[in-house]
N, C-alpha and C positions, 0 to 999 in steps of 0.2 A: 573405734570412732573414725569417722571420716577426716580428711585434712580440713575440710571447710568448716567443721564444727569446732576443731581445735582452734582455727583462727579467730572465732568469735569470743572465745574465752581468754585471749591473750590480754595483757593490761595496756592501758591507752599509752600511746607515744606522744612526746610532745611535739608541737607543730614545727614544720620545717621553717628554715629562715625566709624562703621566698613567700610561704604562706604568712607569715608573721608581717613581712614588708608589705604585702598586698593588703592586709587588714589595717596597717598603719595608714597606707595611701588612701584607702576607703574611708578611714576616720577623718583624714584632712579633707578629702572631697565631699564628705557629708556636711563639714562645717562651711565649706565655700557654698555648697547648694543651699544650706540654711540662711546663711548672710545674704546671698543672691535673692531667695525667696521672700526675706523680709523686707527687702528694697523694691522688689517686683509686686507684691501683692497689694500695697496700698495704691500704687500708681495707676494700675489698670483694672480697677475693681469692676466686676468680679472676674474678668478674663485672667488677671494677673495672679489672682488667688488659686484659679483652677491650674493655670501653669506652674506655680510654684509647688502645689501637691503632686502634680503629675510628675515634675522633675524629681521631687523626693522619692515618690513610689518607684519611678525608673531606675534611680541610683541604687535603691535597697534591693530591689530585684535583680538588678545587673551584677551588683556585688554578689549576691548569693550565687548567681549562676557562674560567675568567673572563679569563685573559691570552691565551688561545689559543694557547699553547705552553709549553715546558718552563721557562721563566724563572721563572714564578710557582710552580711545584712546587719547584723547586730552592730558592727564597728562603724558602718555608714549611718545607721540611725543614731548611734551615741554621739557621733561628731555632729550630726544636724541637730540633736538636742541641746548638746553643750552650747553651740554657737547661738542658737535661739534664746536660750535661758539667759546666756551673758548679754544678749542684745536687749532683753527686756529690762535690765536694771536702768534706772535714771543715773545720770551723771550729777555731781555737785552743783554743776552750772544751771541743772534744771533742764537739760536736753534730754530728749528720749527718742526712740526709734518707732516705736509702736504707739498709735494712738489708742484711745479708749473706745474704739468702735467695736462693732460686731464682726467686721472682717479680720481684725486682728486676733480676736479670740477663736474664730473658726480656723484661722491659720495656725494657732499655737495648739489647740486641742485636736483639730483634724489632721494635723501633722503627726502628732504623737499616735493617733489612732492609724494612720495610714503606715507609719514605721512599724507598729505592732503587728498589724495584718499582713504586711509584706514580709517581715521576718518570720511570722508564723507559717505562712504558706510557702516559703521558701524550701526547696527540696533538701532533705538531710542527707548525710553522707551515708553511702552504701558500701559494703565490702566489695572489692573487685571480684569479678567472676561472671557466671552466666545471668542474663537478666531474666531470671525465673525465681519463683518463690524460695526463700531461704531453707524452708524445711523439707523441700523436695530433695 
């Protein structure tokens, strides 16, 4: 067996401290982008909605690029979803951030769809080596 095929059969190693710190930073950045999008999307409808969803897509794809895998994309998307879901809850005083309009629902459902699509098309991690097919 060649050296390359034995590398593929090794058990998974835990993520490095730098990679875990980057994923945590992207989680926090996703929460900030979700909160900012919640404030921008009703203010400049429909431009704010497009801006908020484009910002989320850029963050998720950028996180995947930086971490060279889907872990960063999932962390950013999870932070976005957590922030948006927490902001949808009404307070005991009756205050709420999201109105019951179509734009808010498009932001919520469209944002989840954008996060899933961007995390799915993010490049997966490849073993180090030549940029040719693995079976060659």
